[in-house]
ModelCIF file with pLDDT and N, C-alpha, C, O atoms, coordinates in Angstrom:
data_MODEL
#
_entry.id   MODEL 
#
_entity.id                         1 
_entity.type                       polymer 
_entity.pdbx_number_of_molecules   1 
#
_entity_poly.entity_id                      1 
_entity_poly.type                           'polypeptide(L)' 
_entity_poly.nstd_linkage                   no 
_entity_poly.nstd_monomer                   no 
_entity_poly.pdbx_seq_one_letter_code       
;(UNK)(UNK)(UNK)(UNK)(UNK)(UNK)(UNK)(UNK)(UNK)(UNK)(UNK)(UNK)(UNK)(UNK)(UNK)(UNK)
(UNK)(UNK)(UNK)(UNK)(UNK)(UNK)(UNK)(UNK)(UNK)(UNK)(UNK)(UNK)(UNK)(UNK)(UNK)(UNK)
(UNK)(UNK)(UNK)(UNK)(UNK)(UNK)(UNK)(UNK)(UNK)(UNK)(UNK)(UNK)(UNK)(UNK)(UNK)(UNK)
(UNK)(UNK)(UNK)
;
_entity_poly.pdbx_seq_one_letter_code_can   XXXXXXXXXXXXXXXXXXXXXXXXXXXXXXXXXXXXXXXXXXXXXXXXXXX 
_entity_poly.pdbx_strand_id                 A 
#
loop_
_entity_poly_seq.entity_id 
_entity_poly_seq.num 
_entity_poly_seq.mon_id 
_entity_poly_seq.hetero 
1 1  UNK n 
1 2  UNK n 
1 3  UNK n 
1 4  UNK n 
1 5  UNK n 
1 6  UNK n 
1 7  UNK n 
1 8  UNK n 
1 9  UNK n 
1 10 UNK n 
1 11 UNK n 
1 12 UNK n 
1 13 UNK n 
1 14 UNK n 
1 15 UNK n 
1 16 UNK n 
1 17 UNK n 
1 18 UNK n 
1 19 UNK n 
1 20 UNK n 
1 21 UNK n 
1 22 UNK n 
1 23 UNK n 
1 24 UNK n 
1 25 UNK n 
1 26 UNK n 
1 27 UNK n 
1 28 UNK n 
1 29 UNK n 
1 30 UNK n 
1 31 UNK n 
1 32 UNK n 
1 33 UNK n 
1 34 UNK n 
1 35 UNK n 
1 36 UNK n 
1 37 UNK n 
1 38 UNK n 
1 39 UNK n 
1 40 UNK n 
1 41 UNK n 
1 42 UNK n 
1 43 UNK n 
1 44 UNK n 
1 45 UNK n 
1 46 UNK n 
1 47 UNK n 
1 48 UNK n 
1 49 UNK n 
1 50 UNK n 
1 51 UNK n 
#
_struct_asym.id          A 
_struct_asym.entity_id   1 
#
loop_
_ma_qa_metric.id 
_ma_qa_metric.mode 
_ma_qa_metric.name 
_ma_qa_metric.software_group_id 
_ma_qa_metric.type 
1 global pLDDT . pLDDT 
2 local  pLDDT . pLDDT 
#
_ma_qa_metric_global.metric_id      1 
_ma_qa_metric_global.metric_value   89.76 
_ma_qa_metric_global.model_id       1 
_ma_qa_metric_global.ordinal_id     1 
#
loop_
_ma_qa_metric_local.label_asym_id 
_ma_qa_metric_local.label_comp_id 
_ma_qa_metric_local.label_seq_id 
_ma_qa_metric_local.metric_id 
_ma_qa_metric_local.metric_value 
_ma_qa_metric_local.model_id 
_ma_qa_metric_local.ordinal_id 
A UNK 1  2 91.00 1 1  
A UNK 2  2 89.00 1 2  
A UNK 3  2 91.00 1 3  
A UNK 4  2 93.00 1 4  
A UNK 5  2 93.00 1 5  
A UNK 6  2 89.00 1 6  
A UNK 7  2 89.00 1 7  
A UNK 8  2 91.00 1 8  
A UNK 9  2 85.00 1 9  
A UNK 10 2 86.00 1 10 
A UNK 11 2 90.00 1 11 
A UNK 12 2 93.00 1 12 
A UNK 13 2 91.00 1 13 
A UNK 14 2 92.00 1 14 
A UNK 15 2 95.00 1 15 
A UNK 16 2 94.00 1 16 
A UNK 17 2 94.00 1 17 
A UNK 18 2 95.00 1 18 
A UNK 19 2 95.00 1 19 
A UNK 20 2 95.00 1 20 
A UNK 21 2 95.00 1 21 
A UNK 22 2 95.00 1 22 
A UNK 23 2 94.00 1 23 
A UNK 24 2 96.00 1 24 
A UNK 25 2 95.00 1 25 
A UNK 26 2 95.00 1 26 
A UNK 27 2 95.00 1 27 
A UNK 28 2 95.00 1 28 
A UNK 29 2 95.00 1 29 
A UNK 30 2 95.00 1 30 
A UNK 31 2 95.00 1 31 
A UNK 32 2 94.00 1 32 
A UNK 33 2 92.00 1 33 
A UNK 34 2 93.00 1 34 
A UNK 35 2 93.00 1 35 
A UNK 36 2 91.00 1 36 
A UNK 37 2 91.00 1 37 
A UNK 38 2 90.00 1 38 
A UNK 39 2 83.00 1 39 
A UNK 40 2 82.00 1 40 
A UNK 41 2 81.00 1 41 
A UNK 42 2 81.00 1 42 
A UNK 43 2 82.00 1 43 
A UNK 44 2 81.00 1 44 
A UNK 45 2 83.00 1 45 
A UNK 46 2 86.00 1 46 
A UNK 47 2 86.00 1 47 
A UNK 48 2 79.00 1 48 
A UNK 49 2 79.00 1 49 
A UNK 50 2 78.00 1 50 
A UNK 51 2 77.00 1 51 
#
loop_
_atom_site.group_PDB 
_atom_site.id 
_atom_site.type_symbol 
_atom_site.label_atom_id 
_atom_site.label_alt_id 
_atom_site.label_comp_id 
_atom_site.label_asym_id 
_atom_site.label_entity_id 
_atom_site.label_seq_id 
_atom_site.pdbx_PDB_ins_code 
_atom_site.Cartn_x 
_atom_site.Cartn_y 
_atom_site.Cartn_z 
_atom_site.occupancy 
_atom_site.B_iso_or_equiv 
_atom_site.pdbx_formal_charge 
_atom_site.auth_seq_id 
_atom_site.auth_comp_id 
_atom_site.auth_asym_id 
_atom_site.auth_atom_id 
_atom_site.pdbx_PDB_model_num 
ATOM 1   N N  . UNK A 1 1  ? -25.358 9.702  1.336   1.00 91.00 ? 1  UNK A N  1 
ATOM 2   C CA . UNK A 1 1  ? -24.076 9.896  1.627   1.00 91.00 ? 1  UNK A CA 1 
ATOM 3   C C  . UNK A 1 1  ? -22.804 9.000  0.779   1.00 91.00 ? 1  UNK A C  1 
ATOM 4   O O  . UNK A 1 1  ? -21.696 9.368  0.388   1.00 91.00 ? 1  UNK A O  1 
ATOM 5   N N  . UNK A 1 2  ? -23.374 7.931  0.712   1.00 89.00 ? 2  UNK A N  1 
ATOM 6   C CA . UNK A 1 2  ? -22.910 7.224  -0.280  1.00 89.00 ? 2  UNK A CA 1 
ATOM 7   C C  . UNK A 1 2  ? -23.027 7.108  -1.796  1.00 89.00 ? 2  UNK A C  1 
ATOM 8   O O  . UNK A 1 2  ? -22.617 6.091  -2.358  1.00 89.00 ? 2  UNK A O  1 
ATOM 9   N N  . UNK A 1 3  ? -23.337 7.680  -2.183  1.00 91.00 ? 3  UNK A N  1 
ATOM 10  C CA . UNK A 1 3  ? -23.848 8.330  -3.559  1.00 91.00 ? 3  UNK A CA 1 
ATOM 11  C C  . UNK A 1 3  ? -22.693 9.251  -3.655  1.00 91.00 ? 3  UNK A C  1 
ATOM 12  O O  . UNK A 1 3  ? -21.696 8.971  -4.321  1.00 91.00 ? 3  UNK A O  1 
ATOM 13  N N  . UNK A 1 4  ? -22.829 10.330 -3.002  1.00 93.00 ? 4  UNK A N  1 
ATOM 14  C CA . UNK A 1 4  ? -21.560 11.244 -3.100  1.00 93.00 ? 4  UNK A CA 1 
ATOM 15  C C  . UNK A 1 4  ? -20.271 10.967 -2.975  1.00 93.00 ? 4  UNK A C  1 
ATOM 16  O O  . UNK A 1 4  ? -19.402 11.594 -3.580  1.00 93.00 ? 4  UNK A O  1 
ATOM 17  N N  . UNK A 1 5  ? -20.001 9.827  -2.032  1.00 93.00 ? 5  UNK A N  1 
ATOM 18  C CA . UNK A 1 5  ? -18.629 9.650  -1.917  1.00 93.00 ? 5  UNK A CA 1 
ATOM 19  C C  . UNK A 1 5  ? -18.258 8.745  -3.637  1.00 93.00 ? 5  UNK A C  1 
ATOM 20  O O  . UNK A 1 5  ? -17.286 8.927  -4.370  1.00 93.00 ? 5  UNK A O  1 
ATOM 21  N N  . UNK A 1 6  ? -19.314 7.888  -3.815  1.00 89.00 ? 6  UNK A N  1 
ATOM 22  C CA . UNK A 1 6  ? -19.038 7.103  -5.287  1.00 89.00 ? 6  UNK A CA 1 
ATOM 23  C C  . UNK A 1 6  ? -18.743 8.379  -6.242  1.00 89.00 ? 6  UNK A C  1 
ATOM 24  O O  . UNK A 1 6  ? -17.979 8.133  -7.175  1.00 89.00 ? 6  UNK A O  1 
ATOM 25  N N  . UNK A 1 7  ? -19.214 9.654  -6.155  1.00 89.00 ? 7  UNK A N  1 
ATOM 26  C CA . UNK A 1 7  ? -19.417 10.830 -6.961  1.00 89.00 ? 7  UNK A CA 1 
ATOM 27  C C  . UNK A 1 7  ? -17.802 11.069 -6.969  1.00 89.00 ? 7  UNK A C  1 
ATOM 28  O O  . UNK A 1 7  ? -17.094 10.908 -7.963  1.00 89.00 ? 7  UNK A O  1 
ATOM 29  N N  . UNK A 1 8  ? -17.320 11.512 -5.593  1.00 91.00 ? 8  UNK A N  1 
ATOM 30  C CA . UNK A 1 8  ? -16.024 12.135 -5.370  1.00 91.00 ? 8  UNK A CA 1 
ATOM 31  C C  . UNK A 1 8  ? -14.866 11.122 -5.950  1.00 91.00 ? 8  UNK A C  1 
ATOM 32  O O  . UNK A 1 8  ? -13.854 11.639 -6.425  1.00 91.00 ? 8  UNK A O  1 
ATOM 33  N N  . UNK A 1 9  ? -14.951 10.157 -5.931  1.00 85.00 ? 9  UNK A N  1 
ATOM 34  C CA . UNK A 1 9  ? -14.022 9.036  -6.393  1.00 85.00 ? 9  UNK A CA 1 
ATOM 35  C C  . UNK A 1 9  ? -13.213 7.770  -5.411  1.00 85.00 ? 9  UNK A C  1 
ATOM 36  O O  . UNK A 1 9  ? -13.863 7.297  -4.478  1.00 85.00 ? 9  UNK A O  1 
ATOM 37  N N  . UNK A 1 10 ? -12.021 7.342  -5.626  1.00 86.00 ? 10 UNK A N  1 
ATOM 38  C CA . UNK A 1 10 ? -11.780 6.364  -5.059  1.00 86.00 ? 10 UNK A CA 1 
ATOM 39  C C  . UNK A 1 10 ? -11.361 6.507  -3.575  1.00 86.00 ? 10 UNK A C  1 
ATOM 40  O O  . UNK A 1 10 ? -11.713 5.757  -2.665  1.00 86.00 ? 10 UNK A O  1 
ATOM 41  N N  . UNK A 1 11 ? -10.486 7.678  -3.469  1.00 90.00 ? 11 UNK A N  1 
ATOM 42  C CA . UNK A 1 11 ? -10.051 8.308  -1.824  1.00 90.00 ? 11 UNK A CA 1 
ATOM 43  C C  . UNK A 1 11 ? -11.396 7.906  -0.938  1.00 90.00 ? 11 UNK A C  1 
ATOM 44  O O  . UNK A 1 11 ? -11.458 7.271  0.115   1.00 90.00 ? 11 UNK A O  1 
ATOM 45  N N  . UNK A 1 12 ? -12.650 8.616  -1.888  1.00 93.00 ? 12 UNK A N  1 
ATOM 46  C CA . UNK A 1 12 ? -13.882 8.740  -1.016  1.00 93.00 ? 12 UNK A CA 1 
ATOM 47  C C  . UNK A 1 12 ? -14.392 7.024  -0.917  1.00 93.00 ? 12 UNK A C  1 
ATOM 48  O O  . UNK A 1 12 ? -15.026 6.548  0.024   1.00 93.00 ? 12 UNK A O  1 
ATOM 49  N N  . UNK A 1 13 ? -14.150 6.633  -1.558  1.00 91.00 ? 13 UNK A N  1 
ATOM 50  C CA . UNK A 1 13 ? -14.866 5.469  -1.672  1.00 91.00 ? 13 UNK A CA 1 
ATOM 51  C C  . UNK A 1 13 ? -13.905 4.506  -0.137  1.00 91.00 ? 13 UNK A C  1 
ATOM 52  O O  . UNK A 1 13 ? -14.475 4.070  0.863   1.00 91.00 ? 13 UNK A O  1 
ATOM 53  N N  . UNK A 1 14 ? -12.870 4.446  -0.336  1.00 92.00 ? 14 UNK A N  1 
ATOM 54  C CA . UNK A 1 14 ? -11.875 4.093  0.600   1.00 92.00 ? 14 UNK A CA 1 
ATOM 55  C C  . UNK A 1 14 ? -12.478 4.534  2.101   1.00 92.00 ? 14 UNK A C  1 
ATOM 56  O O  . UNK A 1 14 ? -12.924 3.760  2.948   1.00 92.00 ? 14 UNK A O  1 
ATOM 57  N N  . UNK A 1 15 ? -12.377 5.890  2.189   1.00 95.00 ? 15 UNK A N  1 
ATOM 58  C CA . UNK A 1 15 ? -13.128 6.515  3.352   1.00 95.00 ? 15 UNK A CA 1 
ATOM 59  C C  . UNK A 1 15 ? -14.375 6.068  3.733   1.00 95.00 ? 15 UNK A C  1 
ATOM 60  O O  . UNK A 1 15 ? -14.671 6.107  4.927   1.00 95.00 ? 15 UNK A O  1 
ATOM 61  N N  . UNK A 1 16 ? -15.472 5.479  2.583   1.00 94.00 ? 16 UNK A N  1 
ATOM 62  C CA . UNK A 1 16 ? -16.718 4.947  3.402   1.00 94.00 ? 16 UNK A CA 1 
ATOM 63  C C  . UNK A 1 16 ? -16.609 3.593  3.624   1.00 94.00 ? 16 UNK A C  1 
ATOM 64  O O  . UNK A 1 16 ? -17.387 2.974  4.350   1.00 94.00 ? 16 UNK A O  1 
ATOM 65  N N  . UNK A 1 17 ? -15.367 2.938  2.835   1.00 94.00 ? 17 UNK A N  1 
ATOM 66  C CA . UNK A 1 17 ? -15.371 1.437  3.518   1.00 94.00 ? 17 UNK A CA 1 
ATOM 67  C C  . UNK A 1 17 ? -14.541 1.262  4.662   1.00 94.00 ? 17 UNK A C  1 
ATOM 68  O O  . UNK A 1 17 ? -14.358 0.221  5.293   1.00 94.00 ? 17 UNK A O  1 
ATOM 69  N N  . UNK A 1 18 ? -13.935 2.685  4.914   1.00 95.00 ? 18 UNK A N  1 
ATOM 70  C CA . UNK A 1 18 ? -13.342 2.317  6.499   1.00 95.00 ? 18 UNK A CA 1 
ATOM 71  C C  . UNK A 1 18 ? -14.529 2.733  7.317   1.00 95.00 ? 18 UNK A C  1 
ATOM 72  O O  . UNK A 1 18 ? -14.830 1.884  8.156   1.00 95.00 ? 18 UNK A O  1 
ATOM 73  N N  . UNK A 1 19 ? -15.174 3.643  7.308   1.00 95.00 ? 19 UNK A N  1 
ATOM 74  C CA . UNK A 1 19 ? -16.408 3.890  7.885   1.00 95.00 ? 19 UNK A CA 1 
ATOM 75  C C  . UNK A 1 19 ? -17.769 2.802  8.055   1.00 95.00 ? 19 UNK A C  1 
ATOM 76  O O  . UNK A 1 19 ? -18.633 2.612  8.910   1.00 95.00 ? 19 UNK A O  1 
ATOM 77  N N  . UNK A 1 20 ? -17.510 2.383  7.092   1.00 95.00 ? 20 UNK A N  1 
ATOM 78  C CA . UNK A 1 20 ? -18.509 0.992  7.358   1.00 95.00 ? 20 UNK A CA 1 
ATOM 79  C C  . UNK A 1 20 ? -18.418 -0.053 8.534   1.00 95.00 ? 20 UNK A C  1 
ATOM 80  O O  . UNK A 1 20 ? -19.259 -0.814 9.013   1.00 95.00 ? 20 UNK A O  1 
ATOM 81  N N  . UNK A 1 21 ? -16.871 0.227  8.876   1.00 95.00 ? 21 UNK A N  1 
ATOM 82  C CA . UNK A 1 21 ? -16.333 -0.553 10.445  1.00 95.00 ? 21 UNK A CA 1 
ATOM 83  C C  . UNK A 1 21 ? -16.799 0.349  11.511  1.00 95.00 ? 21 UNK A C  1 
ATOM 84  O O  . UNK A 1 21 ? -16.638 -0.061 12.660  1.00 95.00 ? 21 UNK A O  1 
ATOM 85  N N  . UNK A 1 22 ? -17.238 1.273  11.379  1.00 95.00 ? 22 UNK A N  1 
ATOM 86  C CA . UNK A 1 22 ? -16.914 1.905  12.213  1.00 95.00 ? 22 UNK A CA 1 
ATOM 87  C C  . UNK A 1 22 ? -18.530 2.172  12.928  1.00 95.00 ? 22 UNK A C  1 
ATOM 88  O O  . UNK A 1 22 ? -19.018 3.302  12.949  1.00 95.00 ? 22 UNK A O  1 
ATOM 89  N N  . UNK A 1 23 ? -19.246 0.965  13.491  1.00 94.00 ? 23 UNK A N  1 
ATOM 90  C CA . UNK A 1 23 ? -20.515 0.903  14.031  1.00 94.00 ? 23 UNK A CA 1 
ATOM 91  C C  . UNK A 1 23 ? -20.762 1.683  15.555  1.00 94.00 ? 23 UNK A C  1 
ATOM 92  O O  . UNK A 1 23 ? -21.773 1.847  16.238  1.00 94.00 ? 23 UNK A O  1 
ATOM 93  N N  . UNK A 1 24 ? -19.731 1.963  15.683  1.00 96.00 ? 24 UNK A N  1 
ATOM 94  C CA . UNK A 1 24 ? -19.756 2.798  17.329  1.00 96.00 ? 24 UNK A CA 1 
ATOM 95  C C  . UNK A 1 24 ? -20.005 4.291  16.743  1.00 96.00 ? 24 UNK A C  1 
ATOM 96  O O  . UNK A 1 24 ? -20.629 5.106  17.423  1.00 96.00 ? 24 UNK A O  1 
ATOM 97  N N  . UNK A 1 25 ? -19.522 4.610  15.519  1.00 95.00 ? 25 UNK A N  1 
ATOM 98  C CA . UNK A 1 25 ? -19.889 6.376  15.207  1.00 95.00 ? 25 UNK A CA 1 
ATOM 99  C C  . UNK A 1 25 ? -21.207 6.891  14.760  1.00 95.00 ? 25 UNK A C  1 
ATOM 100 O O  . UNK A 1 25 ? -21.698 7.957  15.130  1.00 95.00 ? 25 UNK A O  1 
ATOM 101 N N  . UNK A 1 26 ? -21.987 5.646  13.541  1.00 95.00 ? 26 UNK A N  1 
ATOM 102 C CA . UNK A 1 26 ? -22.832 5.804  12.845  1.00 95.00 ? 26 UNK A CA 1 
ATOM 103 C C  . UNK A 1 26 ? -24.086 5.018  12.900  1.00 95.00 ? 26 UNK A C  1 
ATOM 104 O O  . UNK A 1 26 ? -23.855 3.843  13.185  1.00 95.00 ? 26 UNK A O  1 
ATOM 105 N N  . UNK A 1 27 ? -25.144 5.245  12.747  1.00 95.00 ? 27 UNK A N  1 
ATOM 106 C CA . UNK A 1 27 ? -26.258 4.409  12.754  1.00 95.00 ? 27 UNK A CA 1 
ATOM 107 C C  . UNK A 1 27 ? -26.537 3.372  12.080  1.00 95.00 ? 27 UNK A C  1 
ATOM 108 O O  . UNK A 1 27 ? -25.979 3.359  10.984  1.00 95.00 ? 27 UNK A O  1 
ATOM 109 N N  . UNK A 1 28 ? -27.415 2.180  12.384  1.00 95.00 ? 28 UNK A N  1 
ATOM 110 C CA . UNK A 1 28 ? -26.697 1.204  11.286  1.00 95.00 ? 28 UNK A CA 1 
ATOM 111 C C  . UNK A 1 28 ? -27.562 1.540  10.251  1.00 95.00 ? 28 UNK A C  1 
ATOM 112 O O  . UNK A 1 28 ? -27.342 0.546  9.560   1.00 95.00 ? 28 UNK A O  1 
ATOM 113 N N  . UNK A 1 29 ? -28.349 2.155  9.634   1.00 95.00 ? 29 UNK A N  1 
ATOM 114 C CA . UNK A 1 29 ? -28.913 2.494  7.932   1.00 95.00 ? 29 UNK A CA 1 
ATOM 115 C C  . UNK A 1 29 ? -27.890 3.238  7.675   1.00 95.00 ? 29 UNK A C  1 
ATOM 116 O O  . UNK A 1 29 ? -28.021 3.493  6.478   1.00 95.00 ? 29 UNK A O  1 
ATOM 117 N N  . UNK A 1 30 ? -26.706 3.880  8.144   1.00 95.00 ? 30 UNK A N  1 
ATOM 118 C CA . UNK A 1 30 ? -25.630 4.273  7.680   1.00 95.00 ? 30 UNK A CA 1 
ATOM 119 C C  . UNK A 1 30 ? -24.697 3.043  7.252   1.00 95.00 ? 30 UNK A C  1 
ATOM 120 O O  . UNK A 1 30 ? -24.400 2.747  6.095   1.00 95.00 ? 30 UNK A O  1 
ATOM 121 N N  . UNK A 1 31 ? -24.373 2.513  8.201   1.00 95.00 ? 31 UNK A N  1 
ATOM 122 C CA . UNK A 1 31 ? -23.556 1.144  7.871   1.00 95.00 ? 31 UNK A CA 1 
ATOM 123 C C  . UNK A 1 31 ? -23.945 0.489  6.878   1.00 95.00 ? 31 UNK A C  1 
ATOM 124 O O  . UNK A 1 31 ? -23.278 0.079  5.927   1.00 95.00 ? 31 UNK A O  1 
ATOM 125 N N  . UNK A 1 32 ? -25.213 0.364  7.122   1.00 94.00 ? 32 UNK A N  1 
ATOM 126 C CA . UNK A 1 32 ? -25.640 -0.558 5.651   1.00 94.00 ? 32 UNK A CA 1 
ATOM 127 C C  . UNK A 1 32 ? -25.262 0.128  4.538   1.00 94.00 ? 32 UNK A C  1 
ATOM 128 O O  . UNK A 1 32 ? -24.919 -0.698 3.692   1.00 94.00 ? 32 UNK A O  1 
ATOM 129 N N  . UNK A 1 33 ? -25.132 1.523  4.028   1.00 92.00 ? 33 UNK A N  1 
ATOM 130 C CA . UNK A 1 33 ? -25.102 2.087  3.217   1.00 92.00 ? 33 UNK A CA 1 
ATOM 131 C C  . UNK A 1 33 ? -23.530 2.226  2.637   1.00 92.00 ? 33 UNK A C  1 
ATOM 132 O O  . UNK A 1 33 ? -23.059 2.285  1.501   1.00 92.00 ? 33 UNK A O  1 
ATOM 133 N N  . UNK A 1 34 ? -22.999 2.248  3.891   1.00 93.00 ? 34 UNK A N  1 
ATOM 134 C CA . UNK A 1 34 ? -21.341 2.277  3.775   1.00 93.00 ? 34 UNK A CA 1 
ATOM 135 C C  . UNK A 1 34 ? -20.698 1.185  3.373   1.00 93.00 ? 34 UNK A C  1 
ATOM 136 O O  . UNK A 1 34 ? -19.551 1.154  2.926   1.00 93.00 ? 34 UNK A O  1 
ATOM 137 N N  . UNK A 1 35 ? -21.445 0.258  3.532   1.00 93.00 ? 35 UNK A N  1 
ATOM 138 C CA . UNK A 1 35 ? -20.907 -1.580 3.596   1.00 93.00 ? 35 UNK A CA 1 
ATOM 139 C C  . UNK A 1 35 ? -21.094 -1.707 1.834   1.00 93.00 ? 35 UNK A C  1 
ATOM 140 O O  . UNK A 1 35 ? -20.345 -2.388 1.132   1.00 93.00 ? 35 UNK A O  1 
ATOM 141 N N  . UNK A 1 36 ? -22.303 -0.863 1.298   1.00 91.00 ? 36 UNK A N  1 
ATOM 142 C CA . UNK A 1 36 ? -22.528 -1.170 -0.326  1.00 91.00 ? 36 UNK A CA 1 
ATOM 143 C C  . UNK A 1 36 ? -20.981 -0.626 -1.152  1.00 91.00 ? 36 UNK A C  1 
ATOM 144 O O  . UNK A 1 36 ? -20.602 -1.046 -2.245  1.00 91.00 ? 36 UNK A O  1 
ATOM 145 N N  . UNK A 1 37 ? -20.362 0.259  -0.411  1.00 91.00 ? 37 UNK A N  1 
ATOM 146 C CA . UNK A 1 37 ? -19.024 0.491  -1.237  1.00 91.00 ? 37 UNK A CA 1 
ATOM 147 C C  . UNK A 1 37 ? -18.123 -0.751 -0.909  1.00 91.00 ? 37 UNK A C  1 
ATOM 148 O O  . UNK A 1 37 ? -17.037 -0.849 -1.480  1.00 91.00 ? 37 UNK A O  1 
ATOM 149 N N  . UNK A 1 38 ? -18.456 -1.529 -0.174  1.00 90.00 ? 38 UNK A N  1 
ATOM 150 C CA . UNK A 1 38 ? -17.383 -2.811 -0.206  1.00 90.00 ? 38 UNK A CA 1 
ATOM 151 C C  . UNK A 1 38 ? -17.400 -3.667 -1.480  1.00 90.00 ? 38 UNK A C  1 
ATOM 152 O O  . UNK A 1 38 ? -16.421 -4.340 -1.803  1.00 90.00 ? 38 UNK A O  1 
ATOM 153 N N  . UNK A 1 39 ? -18.466 -3.631 -2.153  1.00 83.00 ? 39 UNK A N  1 
ATOM 154 C CA . UNK A 1 39 ? -18.474 -4.543 -3.220  1.00 83.00 ? 39 UNK A CA 1 
ATOM 155 C C  . UNK A 1 39 ? -19.265 -4.099 -4.489  1.00 83.00 ? 39 UNK A C  1 
ATOM 156 O O  . UNK A 1 39 ? -19.208 -4.545 -5.635  1.00 83.00 ? 39 UNK A O  1 
ATOM 157 N N  . UNK A 1 40 ? -20.034 -3.078 -3.951  1.00 82.00 ? 40 UNK A N  1 
ATOM 158 C CA . UNK A 1 40 ? -21.299 -2.806 -5.279  1.00 82.00 ? 40 UNK A CA 1 
ATOM 159 C C  . UNK A 1 40 ? -20.576 -1.348 -5.884  1.00 82.00 ? 40 UNK A C  1 
ATOM 160 O O  . UNK A 1 40 ? -21.308 -0.361 -5.948  1.00 82.00 ? 40 UNK A O  1 
ATOM 161 N N  . UNK A 1 41 ? -19.733 -1.276 -6.141  1.00 81.00 ? 41 UNK A N  1 
ATOM 162 C CA . UNK A 1 41 ? -19.302 0.197  -6.510  1.00 81.00 ? 41 UNK A CA 1 
ATOM 163 C C  . UNK A 1 41 ? -18.733 -0.236 -7.769  1.00 81.00 ? 41 UNK A C  1 
ATOM 164 O O  . UNK A 1 41 ? -18.095 -1.289 -7.796  1.00 81.00 ? 41 UNK A O  1 
ATOM 165 N N  . UNK A 1 42 ? -18.937 0.643  -9.090  1.00 81.00 ? 42 UNK A N  1 
ATOM 166 C CA . UNK A 1 42 ? -18.549 0.510  -10.124 1.00 81.00 ? 42 UNK A CA 1 
ATOM 167 C C  . UNK A 1 42 ? -17.552 0.405  -10.290 1.00 81.00 ? 42 UNK A C  1 
ATOM 168 O O  . UNK A 1 42 ? -16.977 0.889  -9.316  1.00 81.00 ? 42 UNK A O  1 
ATOM 169 N N  . UNK A 1 43 ? -16.556 -0.130 -11.300 1.00 82.00 ? 43 UNK A N  1 
ATOM 170 C CA . UNK A 1 43 ? -15.336 0.233  -11.347 1.00 82.00 ? 43 UNK A CA 1 
ATOM 171 C C  . UNK A 1 43 ? -15.217 1.465  -12.064 1.00 82.00 ? 43 UNK A C  1 
ATOM 172 O O  . UNK A 1 43 ? -16.315 1.834  -12.480 1.00 82.00 ? 43 UNK A O  1 
ATOM 173 N N  . UNK A 1 44 ? -13.984 2.467  -12.446 1.00 81.00 ? 44 UNK A N  1 
ATOM 174 C CA . UNK A 1 44 ? -13.630 3.423  -12.913 1.00 81.00 ? 44 UNK A CA 1 
ATOM 175 C C  . UNK A 1 44 ? -12.625 3.007  -14.001 1.00 81.00 ? 44 UNK A C  1 
ATOM 176 O O  . UNK A 1 44 ? -11.632 2.294  -13.858 1.00 81.00 ? 44 UNK A O  1 
ATOM 177 N N  . UNK A 1 45 ? -13.177 3.715  -15.340 1.00 83.00 ? 45 UNK A N  1 
ATOM 178 C CA . UNK A 1 45 ? -12.454 3.432  -16.393 1.00 83.00 ? 45 UNK A CA 1 
ATOM 179 C C  . UNK A 1 45 ? -10.803 3.766  -16.218 1.00 83.00 ? 45 UNK A C  1 
ATOM 180 O O  . UNK A 1 45 ? -10.274 4.657  -15.554 1.00 83.00 ? 45 UNK A O  1 
ATOM 181 N N  . UNK A 1 46 ? -10.342 2.980  -16.852 1.00 86.00 ? 46 UNK A N  1 
ATOM 182 C CA . UNK A 1 46 ? -8.599  3.044  -16.860 1.00 86.00 ? 46 UNK A CA 1 
ATOM 183 C C  . UNK A 1 46 ? -8.295  4.861  -17.438 1.00 86.00 ? 46 UNK A C  1 
ATOM 184 O O  . UNK A 1 46 ? -7.472  5.539  -16.823 1.00 86.00 ? 46 UNK A O  1 
ATOM 185 N N  . UNK A 1 47 ? -8.907  5.328  -18.394 1.00 86.00 ? 47 UNK A N  1 
ATOM 186 C CA . UNK A 1 47 ? -8.553  6.750  -18.343 1.00 86.00 ? 47 UNK A CA 1 
ATOM 187 C C  . UNK A 1 47 ? -8.750  7.564  -17.703 1.00 86.00 ? 47 UNK A C  1 
ATOM 188 O O  . UNK A 1 47 ? -8.407  8.676  -18.105 1.00 86.00 ? 47 UNK A O  1 
ATOM 189 N N  . UNK A 1 48 ? -9.412  7.440  -16.360 1.00 79.00 ? 48 UNK A N  1 
ATOM 190 C CA . UNK A 1 48 ? -9.724  8.140  -15.603 1.00 79.00 ? 48 UNK A CA 1 
ATOM 191 C C  . UNK A 1 48 ? -8.486  8.279  -14.452 1.00 79.00 ? 48 UNK A C  1 
ATOM 192 O O  . UNK A 1 48 ? -8.281  9.240  -13.710 1.00 79.00 ? 48 UNK A O  1 
ATOM 193 N N  . UNK A 1 49 ? -7.893  7.285  -14.523 1.00 79.00 ? 49 UNK A N  1 
ATOM 194 C CA . UNK A 1 49 ? -6.586  7.407  -13.561 1.00 79.00 ? 49 UNK A CA 1 
ATOM 195 C C  . UNK A 1 49 ? -5.247  7.889  -14.184 1.00 79.00 ? 49 UNK A C  1 
ATOM 196 O O  . UNK A 1 49 ? -4.686  7.382  -15.155 1.00 79.00 ? 49 UNK A O  1 
ATOM 197 N N  . UNK A 1 50 ? -4.822  8.992  -13.433 1.00 78.00 ? 50 UNK A N  1 
ATOM 198 C CA . UNK A 1 50 ? -4.350  9.592  -13.732 1.00 78.00 ? 50 UNK A CA 1 
ATOM 199 C C  . UNK A 1 50 ? -2.675  8.770  -13.598 1.00 78.00 ? 50 UNK A C  1 
ATOM 200 O O  . UNK A 1 50 ? -2.478  7.907  -12.743 1.00 78.00 ? 50 UNK A O  1 
ATOM 201 N N  . UNK A 1 51 ? -1.722  9.161  -14.463 1.00 77.00 ? 51 UNK A N  1 
ATOM 202 C CA . UNK A 1 51 ? -0.525  8.563  -14.987 1.00 77.00 ? 51 UNK A CA 1 
ATOM 203 C C  . UNK A 1 51 ? 0.672   8.389  -13.745 1.00 77.00 ? 51 UNK A C  1 
ATOM 204 O O  . UNK A 1 51 ? 1.768   7.894  -14.009 1.00 77.00 ? 51 UNK A O  1 
#
């Protein structure tokens, strides 16, 4: 799921970051993966950001 969010872009990465705080909704292994969206997401190139 985390990798799919990374491929889908910044909005989904932000969603994953929010979901990483919802320990009441997801199992611990999912939370661990979502937490990786907090600090290990590669930056997007500036050309990929619409004006």
